[in-house]
C-alpha positions as semicolon CSV with decimal commas, in nm:
position;residue;x (nm);y (nm);z (nm)
1;M;2,713;1,792;-4,942
2;S;2,763;1,599;-4,618
3;P;2,658;1,759;-4,289
4;R;2,926;1,950;-4,106
5;P;3,042;1,772;-3,789
6;A;2,928;1,931;-3,466
7;P;3,183;2,153;-3,297
8;P;3,336;2,012;-2,981
9;A;3,130;2,080;-2,671
10;R;3,252;2,377;-2,477
11;R;3,177;2,478;-2,126
12;P;2,896;2,734;-2,129
13;R;2,979;3,081;-2,007
14;T;2,708;3,136;-1,750
15;P;2,669;3,425;-1,512
16;S;2,735;3,180;-1,230
17;S;3,072;3,070;-1,372
18;R;3,172;3,432;-1,435
19;W;3,084;3,526;-1,080
20;G;3,297;3,240;-0,951
21;Q;3,591;3,376;-1,147
22;A;3,524;3,715;-0,989
23;G;3,541;3,567;-0,639
24;I;3,168;3,594;-0,558
25;A;3,051;3,339;-0,302
26;P;2,817;3,057;-0,417
27;S;2,540;3,168;-0,180
28;T;2,554;3,520;-0,325
29;R;2,546;3,377;-0,680
30;L;2,239;3,166;-0,604
31;E;2,056;3,461;-0,445
32;R;2,132;3,686;-0,744
33;I;2,014;3,420;-0,990
34;R;1,697;3,371;-0,783
35;L;1,630;3,746;-0,797
36;L;1,693;3,753;-1,174
37;R;1,437;3,473;-1,217
38;Q;1,190;3,651;-0,989
39;R;1,224;3,977;-1,189
40;G;1,172;3,790;-1,518
41;V;1,523;3,858;-1,650
42;I;1,592;3,483;-1,661
43;R;1,277;3,328;-1,809
44;G;1,395;2,969;-1,845
45;Y;1,658;2,730;-1,967
46;H;1,675;2,526;-2,286
47;A;1,865;2,251;-2,459
48;E;2,017;2,318;-2,799
49;V;1,917;2,044;-3,043
50;A;2,123;1,964;-3,353
51;L;1,853;2,002;-3,619
52;P;1,977;1,717;-3,843
53;A;1,914;1,472;-3,556
54;P;1,531;1,503;-3,574
55;N;1,553;1,493;-3,956
56;R;1,555;1,871;-4,006
57;G;1,870;1,916;-4,212
58;V;1,754;2,222;-4,413
59;Q;1,683;2,560;-4,259
60;A;1,540;2,867;-4,428
61;M;1,402;3,209;-4,353
62;V;1,070;3,283;-4,523
63;A;0,961;3,646;-4,555
64;A;0,590;3,703;-4,620
65;T;0,366;3,998;-4,696
66;V;-0,005;3,974;-4,613
67;R;-0,308;4,179;-4,713
68;P;-0,530;4,326;-4,592
69;L;-0,299;4,437;-4,314
70;S;-0,545;4,429;-4,026
71;R;-0,523;4,311;-3,666
72;Q;-0,745;4,011;-3,741
73;V;-0,532;3,898;-4,037
74;V;-0,206;3,948;-3,847
75;V;-0,323;3,763;-3,534
76;E;-0,468;3,472;-3,732
77;F;-0,156;3,442;-3,948
78;E;0,073;3,443;-3,642
79;R;-0,143;3,182;-3,468
80;S;-0,176;2,943;-3,760
81;V;0,182;2,963;-3,888
82;S;0,340;2,927;-3,543
83;R;0,159;2,592;-3,504
84;L;0,313;2,436;-3,817
85;P;0,571;2,168;-3,728
86;E;0,825;2,307;-3,976
87;V;0,818;2,655;-3,817
88;L;1,069;2,727;-3,539
89;S;1,003;3,101;-3,498
90;V;0,769;3,368;-3,630
91;Y;0,867;3,734;-3,623
92;T;0,614;4,010;-3,691
93;M;0,806;4,281;-3,873
94;A;0,795;4,646;-3,973
95;G;0,910;4,730;-4,324
96;S;0,855;4,571;-4,662
97;D;0,793;4,223;-4,513
98;D;0,519;4,168;-4,257
99;F;0,652;3,838;-4,124
100;L;0,981;3,651;-4,109
101;M;0,970;3,280;-4,028
102;H;1,255;3,046;-3,941
103;V;1,158;2,708;-4,086
104;T;1,318;2,365;-4,106
105;A;1,267;2,073;-4,340
106;Q;1,409;1,727;-4,410
107;D;1,553;1,835;-4,745
108;I;1,498;2,085;-5,027
109;E;1,209;1,883;-5,171
110;H;1,031;1,885;-4,834
111;L;1,090;2,262;-4,803
112;H;0,950;2,316;-5,153
113;S;0,640;2,106;-5,078
114;F;0,590;2,286;-4,746
115;L;0,599;2,626;-4,916
116;L;0,365;2,518;-5,196
117;D;0,117;2,349;-4,962
118;R;0,117;2,602;-4,677
119;F;0,181;2,939;-4,842
120;T;0,068;2,949;-5,205
121;E;-0,295;2,868;-5,124
122;R;-0,339;3,123;-4,843
123;R;-0,544;3,411;-4,977
124;E;-0,403;3,667;-4,733
125;I;-0,043;3,611;-4,852
126;L;0,040;3,872;-5,114
127;G;0,385;3,723;-5,166
128;F;0,672;3,540;-4,998
129;R;1,039;3,474;-5,057
130;T;1,268;3,208;-4,919
131;M;1,631;3,232;-4,813
132;I;1,821;2,910;-4,743
133;I;2,036;2,919;-4,428
134;Y;2,386;2,777;-4,472
135;Q;2,497;2,833;-4,114
136;H;2,324;2,954;-3,796
137;L;2,537;3,101;-3,519
138;T;2,411;3,239;-3,190
139;N;2,567;3,442;-2,915
140;Q;2,537;3,239;-2,596
141;V;2,645;3,523;-2,367
142;L;2,441;3,840;-2,338
143;D;2,661;4,105;-2,183
144;P;2,503;4,440;-2,101
145;V;2,499;4,684;-2,391
146;P;2,716;4,985;-2,308
147;P;2,533;5,317;-2,281
148;P;2,559;5,550;-2,581
């Protein structure tokens, strides 16, 4: 299967561009953005990287259960797994899985080797399961959630 071509670039919908459409002056926009940064609402900016470019064409979610479920085990697992180059994100969960990890690999063989080398030999991992990601979409605009 050949990689899907990247969608055409579209102009990001930023608060600043929305405010301009609403007729809010540039100086007011800048002050509001400054205040949002100061309050910690805006924590930073990032570039979106096409994962196949740095040779990361396969994505997967890996759910893991660890035992014993103690603070020390949880903290050490989070620390060590988040430092692995294949791991993009680590989520500590409630429910049947203790952790959910978003991982990338060059190909299926690399993913398989990564899982065997990094997960099967860890004594605290009771079990894990892998789900291949076919497509990853994100919402680039976070509008306020309406009250209930």
